[in-house]
C-alpha positions as CSV (number, residue, x, y, z in Angstrom):
1,M,11.6,-3.8,-2.3
2,C,10.7,-3.8,1.2
3,D,8.5,-0.8,0.9
4,W,7.0,-2.5,-2.4
5,L,5.9,-5.8,-0.4
6,R,4.5,-4.0,2.4
7,H,1.9,-2.0,0.4
8,E,1.2,-5.6,-2.1
9,P,-2.0,-6.6,-0.4
10,D,-1.1,-10.3,-1.5
11,V,1.9,-11.0,0.3
12,S,1.2,-8.2,3.4
13,R,-2.2,-9.9,4.4
14,H,-0.2,-13.4,4.7
15,A,3.4,-12.2,5.9
16,R,5.3,-9.7,8.7
17,I,8.0,-8.0,6.6
18,S,11.0,-6.7,7.9
19,L,14.6,-5.0,6.8
20,A,17.4,-6.1,8.1
21,S,21.2,-5.4,7.4
22,A,22.9,-8.7,6.5
23,E,26.0,-9.8,8.6
24,P,29.7,-8.0,7.4
25,Q,31.9,-10.3,5.9
26,P,35.7,-10.6,7.5
27,G,37.0,-7.8,7.1
28,E,34.1,-5.2,6.4
29,M,33.4,-2.7,8.6
30,G,29.8,-2.9,8.2
31,A,27.0,-4.4,6.1
32,A,27.0,-2.9,2.5
33,L,23.5,-5.5,1.8
34,E,20.1,-5.2,3.0
35,A,18.1,-8.4,3.9
36,I,14.4,-8.5,3.4
37,Q,12.6,-11.4,6.0
38,L,9.1,-12.6,5.3
39,I,7.7,-14.7,8.1
40,T,4.8,-16.1,6.5
41,D,1.6,-17.6,8.1
42,G,0.2,-21.0,6.7
43,S,-2.0,-19.4,4.0
44,F,1.1,-17.5,1.8
45,Q,1.2,-18.1,-1.5
46,A,4.6,-18.3,-3.2
47,L,3.0,-17.1,-6.7
48,S,1.6,-14.1,-5.0
49,F,5.6,-13.1,-3.4
50,A,6.3,-14.3,-7.6
51,V,3.6,-11.9,-8.8
52,A,4.8,-9.0,-6.8
53,Y,8.5,-9.6,-7.5
54,V,7.4,-9.3,-11.2
55,S,5.9,-6.0,-10.7
56,W,8.8,-4.5,-8.5
57,R,11.7,-5.7,-11.2
58,G,9.3,-3.9,-14.1
59,T,9.8,-0.3,-12.0
60,R,13.5,-0.9,-11.8
61,L,15.9,0.5,-14.3
62,G,18.9,-1.1,-13.1
63,R,19.9,-4.8,-13.0
64,S,20.3,-5.5,-9.0
65,Q,20.2,-9.1,-8.2
66,V,17.7,-10.4,-5.7
67,T,18.4,-13.7,-3.8
68,I,15.4,-15.6,-2.2
69,E,16.7,-18.3,-0.1
70,R,14.2,-20.3,1.9
71,H,15.2,-23.6,4.1
72,G,18.8,-23.6,2.8
73,T,17.7,-23.3,-0.7
74,K,19.4,-20.0,-2.4
75,V,17.9,-18.6,-5.7
76,T,19.5,-15.6,-7.6
77,L,17.5,-13.4,-9.7
78,D,18.3,-10.4,-12.1
79,D,15.3,-10.4,-14.3
80,A,11.6,-11.1,-14.4
81,D,11.2,-13.5,-17.0
82,P,8.4,-16.5,-16.7
83,D,11.1,-18.6,-15.8
84,T,12.0,-16.6,-13.3
85,V,8.6,-17.0,-12.1
86,N,8.9,-20.6,-11.7
87,K,12.2,-20.4,-10.1
88,I,10.8,-18.3,-7.2
89,V,7.8,-20.4,-7.0
90,H,10.2,-24.0,-6.7
91,A,12.1,-22.1,-4.4
92,L,9.3,-21.1,-2.3
93,G,7.1,-23.7,-2.5
């Protein structure tokens, strides 16, 4: 998804996108998950991200989960139906 976002003009124009390993849980040897960080400017539109997410999800055969977090609010998604777009916009808005 990180590469997808980097090539999505409406997102990459207004955000710095980086990939980092998630912190390992106690007892784990290393992180199994990666986190994508978006540092956005004032004109970033949550709807642009939501549209990019839906496009990306449409290219995926698997049903992996994506968790979006902003200011302590987390939303976990596993599909791309219209309700998902509303959840993204609400979480980021």
